N, CA, C and O of each residue as an XYZ file, in Angstrom:
400
protein
N      -9.709     -1.639     13.633
C      -9.105     -1.817     12.324
C      -7.673     -1.306     12.381
O      -7.449     -0.144     12.722
N      -6.711     -2.141     12.059
C      -5.304     -1.757     12.001
C      -4.960     -1.372     10.572
O      -4.435     -2.181      9.806
N      -5.266     -0.116     10.219
C      -5.080      0.361      8.846
C      -3.689      0.940      8.665
O      -3.150      1.613      9.544
N      -3.118      0.656      7.488
C      -1.839      1.233      7.100
C      -1.980      1.828      5.707
O      -2.903      1.500      4.961
N      -1.053      2.703      5.376
C      -1.030      3.309      4.044
C       0.171      2.774      3.293
O       1.277      2.716      3.830
N      -0.053      2.380      2.036
C       1.053      2.011      1.150
C       1.116      3.044      0.034
O       0.119      3.300     -0.642
N       2.285      3.632     -0.155
C       2.496      4.621     -1.210
C       3.784      4.280     -1.960
O       4.714      3.694     -1.405
N       3.810      4.660     -3.224
C       4.976      4.344     -4.047
C       5.054      5.332     -5.196
O       4.033      5.722     -5.763
N       6.278      5.735     -5.537
C       6.476      6.370     -6.834
C       7.568      5.604     -7.540
O       8.463      5.047     -6.904
N       7.492      5.575     -8.862
C       8.273      4.600     -9.610
C       9.573      5.092    -10.201
O      10.465      4.282    -10.453
N       9.720      6.366    -10.431
C      10.936      6.799    -11.108
C      11.458      8.092    -10.517
O      10.743      8.829     -9.837
N      12.705      8.340    -10.792
C      13.317      9.571    -10.292
C      12.710     10.802    -10.950
O      12.865     11.911    -10.441
N      12.017     10.624    -12.079
C      11.372     11.766    -12.722
C      10.137     12.218    -11.947
O       9.714     13.370    -12.051
N       9.566     11.305    -11.173
C       8.486     11.708    -10.277
C       9.130     12.302     -9.039
O      10.292     12.022     -8.744
N       8.404     13.095     -8.335
C       9.000     13.793     -7.197
C       8.389     13.358     -5.883
O       7.353     12.696     -5.833
N       9.061     13.751     -4.833
C       8.585     13.438     -3.490
C       7.169     13.965     -3.280
O       6.422     13.415     -2.470
N       6.787     15.028     -4.000
C       5.429     15.552     -3.874
C       4.402     14.490     -4.239
O       3.277     14.510     -3.740
N       4.788     13.568     -5.107
C       3.903     12.465     -5.459
C       3.520     11.678     -4.206
O       2.357     11.316     -4.024
N       4.493     11.420     -3.356
C       4.234     10.706     -2.104
C       3.357     11.555     -1.193
O       2.405     11.055     -0.592
N       3.679     12.835     -1.094
C       2.889     13.723     -0.238
C       1.428     13.731     -0.666
O       0.537     13.697      0.183
N       1.169     13.776     -1.967
C      -0.198     13.764     -2.473
C      -0.904     12.452     -2.186
O      -2.080     12.436     -1.822
N      -0.185     11.355     -2.349
C      -0.777     10.053     -2.053
C      -1.146      9.951     -0.574
O      -2.240      9.507     -0.224
N      -0.224     10.366      0.283
C      -0.489     10.296      1.719
C      -1.671     11.170      2.104
O      -2.521     10.755      2.893
N      -1.731     12.372      1.556
C      -2.837     13.279      1.854
C      -4.173     12.643      1.467
O      -5.127     12.672      2.245
N      -4.238     12.070      0.268
C      -5.457     11.412     -0.204
C      -5.837     10.243      0.714
O      -7.003     10.083      1.074
N      -4.858      9.440      1.083
C      -5.130      8.261      1.913
C      -5.552      8.643      3.332
O      -6.475      8.048      3.886
N      -4.885      9.624      3.913
C      -5.268     10.066      5.261
C      -6.667     10.669      5.262
O      -7.426     10.476      6.212
N      -7.010     11.393      4.211
C      -8.355     11.958      4.115
C      -9.388     10.840      4.041
O     -10.409     10.892      4.728
N      -9.128      9.823      3.208
C     -10.028      8.679      3.108
C     -10.198      8.019      4.474
O     -11.317      7.714      4.886
N      -9.089      7.800      5.174
C      -9.156      7.162      6.489
C      -9.993      7.999      7.452
O     -10.863      7.468      8.143
N      -9.735      9.296      7.500
C     -10.481     10.178      8.413
C     -11.961     10.216      8.064
O     -12.815     10.158      8.948
N     -12.262     10.313      6.771
C     -13.656     10.377      6.329
C     -14.434      9.113      6.670
O     -15.658      9.145      6.796
N     -13.716      7.995      6.819
C     -14.379      6.720      7.063
C     -14.152      6.179      8.475
O     -14.526      5.047      8.782
N     -13.539      6.997      9.327
C     -13.365      6.606     10.721
C     -12.273      5.586     10.977
O     -12.312      4.894     11.994
N     -11.290      5.471     10.075
C     -10.186      4.523     10.253
C      -8.991      5.239     10.875
O      -8.698      6.383     10.527
N      -8.319      4.580     11.773
C      -7.095      5.098     12.354
C      -5.917      4.442     11.649
O      -5.836      3.217     11.568
N      -5.015      5.255     11.144
C      -3.829      4.746     10.449
C      -2.737      4.506     11.475
O      -2.368      5.413     12.221
N      -2.217      3.277     11.512
C      -1.186      2.926     12.485
C       0.215      2.923     11.886
O       1.196      2.768     12.613
N       0.322      3.093     10.563
C       1.649      3.090      9.955
C       1.616      3.395      8.479
O       0.560      3.412      7.845
N       2.811      3.639      7.942
C       2.984      3.927      6.514
C       4.105      3.055      5.967
O       5.089      2.772      6.651
N       3.935      2.644      4.738
C       4.968      1.928      4.000
C       5.156      2.698      2.705
O       4.214      2.831      1.924
N       6.348      3.201      2.467
C       6.583      4.072      1.321
C       7.797      3.580      0.548
O       8.913      3.584      1.067
N       7.580      3.157     -0.691
C       8.667      2.774     -1.581
C       8.942      3.932     -2.523
O       8.046      4.402     -3.225
N      10.183      4.388     -2.531
C      10.581      5.513     -3.373
C      11.395      5.003     -4.550
O      12.298      4.182     -4.385
N      11.068      5.496     -5.745
C      11.769      5.137     -6.985
C      11.803      3.618     -7.177
O      12.845      3.041     -7.488
N      10.647      2.987     -6.985
C      10.519      1.536     -7.129
C       9.453      1.196     -8.155
O       8.348      1.736     -8.120
N       9.790      0.304     -9.059
C       8.837     -0.145    -10.062
C       7.744     -0.981     -9.411
O       7.990     -1.722     -8.459
N       6.554     -0.851     -9.932
C       5.440     -1.658     -9.451
C       5.260     -2.930    -10.254
O       4.242     -3.609    -10.111
N       6.231     -3.270    -11.099
C       6.090     -4.445    -11.957
C       6.421     -5.749    -11.244
O       6.219     -6.828    -11.801
N       6.929     -5.661    -10.009
C       7.146     -6.862     -9.206
C       6.881     -6.502     -7.748
O       6.676     -5.332     -7.421
N       6.884     -7.487     -6.888
C       6.612     -7.198     -5.478
C       7.883     -7.205     -4.637
O       7.819     -7.250     -3.409
N       9.021     -7.161     -5.290
C      10.300     -7.147     -4.602
C      10.705     -5.708     -4.265
O      11.695     -5.179     -4.770
N       9.899     -5.102     -3.393
C      10.123     -3.728     -2.934
C      10.227     -3.783     -1.423
O       9.412     -4.434     -0.768
N      11.209     -3.114     -0.866
C      11.502     -3.238      0.573
C      10.292     -2.944      1.452
O       9.949     -3.743      2.324
N       9.649     -1.813      1.231
C       8.527     -1.447      2.094
C       7.294     -2.316      1.834
O       6.538     -2.616      2.758
N       7.093     -2.718      0.586
C       5.992     -3.630      0.281
C       6.205     -4.943      1.025
O       5.270     -5.478      1.621
N       7.427     -5.462      0.993
C       7.716     -6.717      1.678
C       7.613     -6.572      3.198
O       7.204     -7.510      3.882
N       7.981     -5.403      3.728
C       7.818     -5.152      5.164
C       6.338     -5.148      5.534
O       5.955     -5.653      6.589
N       5.504     -4.575      4.658
C       4.059     -4.574      4.879
C       3.517     -6.007      4.871
O       2.717     -6.377      5.730
N       3.953     -6.801      3.908
C       3.516     -8.202      3.826
C       3.929     -8.954      5.093
O       3.147     -9.740      5.627
N       5.145     -8.720      5.575
C       5.603     -9.366      6.810
C       4.723     -8.962      7.991
O       4.406     -9.795      8.840
N       4.325     -7.684      8.049
C       3.442     -7.245      9.131
C       2.042     -7.843      8.994
O       1.382     -8.104     10.000
N       1.589     -8.059      7.770
C       0.315     -8.763      7.560
C       0.438    -10.190      8.094
O      -0.456    -10.677      8.785
N       1.543    -10.853      7.774
C       1.773    -12.219      8.250
C       1.802    -12.276      9.782
O       1.370    -13.262     10.379
N       2.311    -11.223     10.404
C       2.364    -11.151     11.873
C       1.044    -10.697     12.480
O       0.922    -10.552     13.696
N       0.051    -10.475     11.608
C      -1.295    -10.052     12.016
C      -1.312     -8.665     12.669
O      -2.157     -8.381     13.518
N      -0.377     -7.811     12.268
C      -0.344     -6.435     12.759
C      -1.219     -5.521     11.912
O      -1.600     -4.435     12.348
N      -1.536     -5.969     10.693
C      -2.254     -5.139      9.715
C      -3.470     -5.903      9.219
O      -3.369     -7.084      8.889
N      -4.644     -5.224      9.162
C      -5.793     -5.869      8.535
C      -6.516     -4.941      7.559
O      -7.633     -5.225      7.127
N      -5.858     -3.821      7.216
C      -6.413     -2.954      6.180
C      -5.268     -2.181      5.528
O      -4.430     -1.590      6.209
N      -5.254     -2.199      4.189
C      -4.249     -1.448      3.430
C      -4.975     -0.378      2.634
O      -5.901     -0.668      1.877
N      -4.544      0.863      2.815
C      -5.109      1.992      2.071
C      -4.047      2.481      1.103
O      -2.908      2.735      1.497
N      -4.417      2.613     -0.152
C      -3.515      3.143     -1.161
C      -4.314      4.063     -2.075
O      -5.524      3.895     -2.222
N      -3.646      5.027     -2.686
C      -4.345      6.008     -3.521
C      -5.118      5.329     -4.635
O      -6.277      5.660     -4.883
N      -4.486      4.384     -5.306
C      -5.152      3.587     -6.338
C      -4.355      2.299     -6.538
O      -3.238      2.169     -6.037
N      -4.926      1.365     -7.261
C      -4.280      0.059     -7.413
C      -2.940      0.121     -8.116
O      -2.108     -0.765     -7.918
N      -2.700      1.147     -8.940
C      -1.409      1.236     -9.621
C      -0.278      1.490     -8.628
O       0.875      1.170     -8.917
N      -0.584      2.054     -7.475
C       0.450      2.247     -6.449
C       0.787      0.924     -5.794
O       1.936      0.700     -5.413
N      -0.192      0.043     -5.655
C       0.055     -1.280     -5.087
C       0.918     -2.109     -6.028
O       1.824     -2.816     -5.587
N       0.635     -2.023     -7.332
C       1.433     -2.765     -8.298
C       0.993     -2.500     -9.717
O      -0.157     -2.141     -9.971
N       1.924     -2.682    -10.644
C       1.647     -2.462    -12.062
C       1.437     -3.772    -12.835
O       0.966     -3.757    -13.972
N       1.781     -4.880    -12.222
C       1.561     -6.183    -12.846
C       0.136     -6.618    -12.496
O      -0.155     -6.964    -11.351
N      -0.733     -6.596    -13.487
C      -2.157     -6.870    -13.280
C      -2.384     -8.219    -12.595
O      -3.204     -8.314    -11.682
N      -1.681     -9.243    -13.016
C      -1.886    -10.578    -12.451
C      -1.392    -10.634    -11.003
O      -2.078    -11.181    -10.138
N      -0.217    -10.077    -10.734
C       0.327    -10.079     -9.375
C      -0.536     -9.241     -8.436
O      -0.820     -9.662     -7.314
N      -0.950     -8.071     -8.882
C      -1.815     -7.221     -8.062
C      -3.148     -7.924     -7.814
O      -3.683     -7.872     -6.706
N      -3.681     -8.580     -8.842
C      -4.912     -9.351     -8.692
C      -4.765    -10.458     -7.664
O      -5.688    -10.723     -6.895
N      -3.608    -11.103     -7.648
C      -3.351    -12.146     -6.650
C      -3.476    -11.574     -5.245
O      -4.128    -12.169     -4.387
N      -2.860    -10.429     -5.007
C      -2.953     -9.820     -3.672
C      -4.388     -9.417     -3.351
O      -4.876     -9.667     -2.249
N      -5.061     -8.794     -4.314
C      -6.421     -8.298     -4.068
C      -7.451     -9.421     -3.907
O      -8.319     -9.355     -3.036
N      -7.350    -10.435     -4.738
C      -8.383    -11.480     -4.781
C      -8.070    -12.704     -3.932
O      -8.984    -13.425     -3.529
N      -6.785    -12.951     -3.653
C      -6.426    -14.163     -2.908
C      -5.738    -13.861     -1.586
O      -6.240    -14.198     -0.514
N      -4.570    -13.214     -1.684
C      -3.737    -13.043     -0.493
C      -4.432    -12.229      0.602
O      -4.533    -12.681      1.743
N      -4.907    -11.039      0.259
C      -5.548    -10.203      1.283
C      -6.763    -10.883      1.902
O      -6.862    -10.916      3.128
N      -7.697    -11.430      1.118
C      -8.831    -12.118      1.754
C      -8.408    -13.306      2.641
O      -8.979    -13.521      3.710
N      -7.413    -14.065      2.191
C      -6.945    -15.201      2.996
C      -6.366    -14.752      4.330
O      -6.394    -15.500      5.307
N      -5.842    -13.536      4.369
C      -5.247    -12.997      5.581
C      -6.159    -11.984      6.285
O      -5.737    -11.266      7.191
N      -7.410    -11.951      5.842
C      -8.431    -11.079      6.422
C      -8.009     -9.598      6.394
O      -8.172     -8.858      7.365
N      -7.466     -9.210      5.250
C      -7.038     -7.821      5.038
C      -7.974     -7.175      4.048
O      -8.245     -7.730      2.983
N      -8.470     -5.998      4.398
C      -9.324     -5.210      3.496
C      -8.442     -4.312      2.684
O      -8.935     -3.551      1.851
């Protein structure tokens, strides 16, 4: 399993500790379930209302290159805040690309 972690915080009012907490939670989940994390994608001070985020797009490009087949994130709000767009990734894009 080529697992990666995606983390994001949305505003300058949130702090870098937000990222540290997300990473800690995700690494613990990976370890508890026997997954090896091969990379991290971290968007800082980026809104989740669209998918035009540098690290998110880099992750998508790596999925297209078949480097990634599992995305771990603290919760779905870190993946995105637009319910329909996030649903597209969860229900269509990831399954079509064999990503868990």
